C-alpha positions in Angstrom: 0.0 0.0 0.0 1.1 3.5 -0.7 1.6 5.3 2.6 -0.5 8.3 3.5 1.4 11.5 2.5 2.8 13.5 5.3 2.6 17.3 5.4 5.7 19.2 4.5 6.9 22.3 2.7 10.1 23.2 0.9 12.7 23.0 3.7 10.0 23.9 6.1 9.8 27.4 4.7 6.5 29.4 5.1 4.2 29.2 2.1 3.2 32.9 2.6 5.3 35.9 2.9 4.9 37.2 6.5 2.7 40.4 6.9 4.8 43.5 6.7 2.7 45.2 9.3 4.6 45.9 12.5 3.8 46.0 16.2 2.9 48.2 18.1 1.8 50.4 15.2 -0.8 48.2 13.5 -2.4 46.6 16.6 -2.5 50.0 18.1 -4.1 51.4 15.0 -6.7 48.6 15.2 -7.4 49.3 18.9 -7.5 53.1 18.6 -9.8 53.1 15.6 -12.3 50.9 17.4 -12.1 53.1 20.5 -12.7 56.2 18.5 -15.6 55.0 16.4 -17.5 53.5 19.4 -16.8 56.5 21.6 -18.4 58.8 19.0 -21.6 56.8 19.2 -21.5 56.9 23.0 -20.8 60.6 23.0 -23.8 61.3 20.7 -26.0 59.2 22.9 -24.8 61.0 26.1 -25.5 64.3 24.4 -29.0 63.3 23.5 -29.8 62.0 27.0 -28.4 65.0 28.9 -25.1 63.6 30.3 -22.6 66.3 29.5 -19.7 64.8 31.5 -19.9 61.5 29.7 -20.4 63.3 26.3 -17.3 65.4 26.9 -15.2 62.4 27.9 -16.4 60.3 25.0 -15.9 63.1 22.4 -12.4 64.0 23.6 -11.5 60.3 23.7 -12.9 59.7 20.2 -10.8 62.6 18.8 -7.7 61.7 20.6 -7.9 58.0 19.6 -8.7 58.9 16.0 -5.6 61.2 15.8 -3.4 58.5 17.3 -4.9 55.9 15.0 -3.9 57.9 12.0 -0.5 58.6 13.5 0.1 54.9 14.0 -0.9 54.1 10.5 1.3 56.8 9.0 4.2 55.7 11.2 3.8 52.1 9.9 3.6 53.4 6.3 6.9 55.2 6.8 6.0 58.8 5.7 2.8 60.9 5.6 2.9 61.2 1.8 2.0 57.5 1.5 -1.2 58.1 3.5 -2.1 61.1 1.3 -1.4 59.0 -1.8 -4.1 56.6 -0.7 -6.6 59.5 -1.0 -5.9 60.1 -4.7 -8.5 57.4 -5.6 -11.5 55.8 -3.9 -11.5 52.1 -4.5 -14.6 50.5 -2.9 -13.1 47.0 -3.2 -10.1 48.0 -1.1 -10.6 48.1 2.7 -7.5 50.2 3.0 -8.7 52.8 0.5 -12.2 52.9 2.1 -10.6 53.1 5.6 -8.3 56.0 4.6 -11.2 58.0 3.3 -13.3 57.2 6.4 -10.5 58.4 8.7 -10.0 61.5 6.6 -13.6 62.4 7.0 -14.1 61.2 10.5 -11.2 62.8 12.4 -12.1 66.4 11.6 -15.7 65.8 12.6 -14.6 64.2 15.8 -12.3 67.1 16.4 -15.0 69.7 15.9 -17.3 67.8 18.2 -14.6 67.5 20.9 -13.6 71.2 20.8 -17.3 72.3 21.0 -17.9 69.9 24.0 -14.7 71.1 25.8 -15.2 74.8 25.3 -19.0 75.2 25.0 -18.5 77.3 21.9 -20.1 77.0 18.4 -22.8 74.7 19.7 -24.5 74.3 16.3 -21.3 73.2 14.7 -20.8 70.9 17.6 -24.2 69.3 17.2 -23.6 68.8 13.5 -20.1 67.4 14.0 -21.4 65.1 16.8 -24.0 63.7 14.4 -21.5 63.3 11.6 -18.9 61.5 13.7 -21.6 59.2 15.2 -22.8 58.4 11.7 -19.3 57.4 10.6 -18.4 55.8 13.9 -19.7 52.3 13.3 -17.8 52.1 10.0 -14.6 53.4 11.6 -14.9 50.8 14.4 -15.6 47.9 12.0 -13.7 48.4 8.7 -10.4 47.1 10.2 -12.1 43.7 10.5 -12.5 43.7 6.7 -8.9 45.0 6.4 -7.3 42.1 8.2 -9.8 39.5 6.7 -9.0 40.6 3.2 -5.6 39.0 3.3 -4.1 35.6 2.7 -3.1 35.2 6.4 -5.0 32.0 7.4 -6.2 32.9 10.9 -7.4 36.3 9.7 -8.9 35.3 6.4 -10.7 32.2 7.6 -12.2 34.2 10.5 -13.9 36.7 8.2 -17.4 35.7 9.3 -16.9 36.5 13.0 -14.2 39.1 12.8 -16.6 42.1 12.3 -18.5 41.1 15.4 -15.3 40.6 17.4 -13.9 44.0 16.4 -17.2 45.8 17.0 -17.6 44.1 20.4 -14.0 45.0 21.3 -14.6 48.6 20.3 -17.7 48.8 22.5 -15.8 47.4 25.4 -13.1 50.0 25.0 -15.5 53.0 24.7 -17.6 51.8 27.6 -14.3 51.4 29.6 -13.2 54.9 28.8 -16.6 56.2 30.0 -16.3 54.3 33.3 -12.8 55.5 33.8 -13.2 59.2 33.2 -16.9 60.3 33.3 -18.7 61.3 36.4 -20.1 58.4 38.4 -23.7 59.5 38.1 -23.5 59.4 34.3 -22.0 55.9 34.0 -25.1 53.9 33.0 -24.8 54.1 29.2 -21.1 53.4 29.4 -21.6 50.4 31.6 -24.3 48.9 29.4 -22.2 49.5 26.3 -19.2 47.8 27.9 -21.2 44.8 29.0 -22.7 44.3 25.6 -19.3 44.7 24.1 -17.7 42.1 26.3 -20.5 39.6 25.6 -20.3 40.1 21.8 -16.5 40.0 21.8 -16.2 36.8 23.8 -19.0 35.1 21.9 -17.6 35.9 18.5 -14.1 34.7 19.5 -15.5 31.4 20.9 -17.6 30.8 17.7 -14.6 31.6 15.5 -12.3 29.3 17.3 -14.7 26.4 17.0 -15.4 27.0 13.3 -11.8 27.4 12.3 -10.6 24.3 14.1 -6.8 23.8 13.8 -6.4 27.2 12.0 -7.4 28.9 15.3 -4.5 27.3 17.2 -2.4 30.5 17.1 -5.2 32.2 19.0 -4.6 29.8 21.9 -0.8 29.3 21.8 2.2 31.6 21.7 2.1 35.3 21.9 -1.4 35.6 20.4 -2.8 33.1 22.9 -1.2 34.9 25.9 -2.7 38.2 24.8 -6.2 36.7 24.3 -6.1 34.9 27.7 -5.1 38.2 29.3 -8.1 39.9 27.4 -10.5 37.3 28.8 -9.2 37.7 32.4 -9.3 41.5 32.2 -12.8 41.4 30.7 -14.0 39.3 33.6 -12.5 41.6 36.1 -13.8 44.7 34.4 -17.3 43.2 34.1 -17.3 42.3 37.8 -16.2 45.8 38.7 -18.8 47.4 36.5 -21.6 45.4 38.1 -20.5 45.4 41.7 -18.9 48.8 42.0 -21.6 51.0 40.5 -21.5 53.6 43.3 -17.8 53.5 43.9 -15.7 56.0 41.9 -12.5 54.0 42.4 -14.2 50.6 41.5 -15.6 52.2 38.3 -12.3 53.6 37.3 -10.5 50.3 37.9 -13.2 48.5 35.9 -12.9 51.0 33.1 -9.1 50.6 33.0 -9.4 46.8 32.9 -11.9 46.9 30.0 -9.7 49.3 28.0 -6.8 47.0 28.6 -8.9 43.9 27.6 -9.8 45.5 24.3 -6.2 46.4 23.6 -5.1 42.8 24.4 -7.7 41.4 22.0 -6.3 43.5 19.1 -2.8 42.5 20.0 -3.8 38.8 20.3 -5.5 38.8 16.9 -2.5 40.5 15.3 0.1 38.1 16.7 -2.1 35.1 16.1 -2.4 36.0 12.5 1.3 36.5 12.1 2.0 33.1 13.6 -0.5 31.4 11.3 1.2 33.0 8.3 4.6 31.7 9.5 3.6 28.1 9.7 2.8 26.5 6.3 0.6 23.9 7.9 -2.2 26.5 8.5 -2.1 27.4 4.8 -1.8 23.9 3.2 -3.9 21.6 5.3 -7.2 23.7 5.0 -6.7 23.8 1.3 -6.3 20.0 1.2 -9.4 19.5 3.2 -11.3 21.8 0.9 -10.0 20.0 -2.2 -11.1 16.6 -0.7 -14.6 18.0 0.1 -14.9 19.3 -3.4 -13.9 15.9 -4.8 -16.3 14.1 -2.5 -13.6 12.1 -0.8 -13.2 11.4 2.9 -11.3 14.2 4.6 -7.6 13.7 4.7 -7.6 10.8 2.1 -5.8 11.3 -1.1 -7.9 10.0 -4.0 -4.7 9.4 -6.0 -3.5 6.9 -3.4 -4.1 3.3 -4.2 -2.7 -0.2 -3.9 0.8 -0.7 -4.9 
């Protein structure tokens, strides 16, 4: 009998070129963009419900995170001209092109909303900017999921179904955490609710993605990516407990908010490093392709139809 073929690659070399994105720039860009977009939504809601302290914190946080997100992206690109060159065209099929235009429109709106909230001046412009940034906020918080999924990196690409929910949940966790950390205690309710919904969405999406991906999700449980994601789970649990049990305590709310912010950041770093690890190991590229080939041929998984008796 011909023995079953064993997996291998040319001298054990990766099948894919590793991502050129660097840390901390790109995971920071992913985290800060999510924080900015979700904070704009929270700030608009706080304005509409008469919570000026929470509105001010959220709008300032959205503008600051948006600026830092652009700065992280530009630093990874190497020079500002490369970011400006991406604005020369609008390509709807390119997540990076769409994202560049989103940031170019969102950050000035978030800035105008933040300045108006902080100074109390130009209230009409502030209201319009708040509405505009809140309208773009969900797209800013979620487009990075399409950005990482639209690659050949196995753990990113294969997770394209759950990645938007994971990123949006993580963004909501971060925005709620910022509100709990810095807003007045009496105005915490919307931030607390947003954070709890974010944690639940984030953990559920990650769990579903791991089960569906099978062995391709291993880098999210091992190595650097696994360590970050385990830290994210622990910090989410601590932040959730603090948000529920320390509602009347300013210190408990602040510690809870800090834990939730850190949890969201650890999620983005974990996804980033997990994806890099999956690209470095050829097994995560070749074995899923072999299983898909076998399914398309109608053969049992893992059997080579070319194999036969000798």
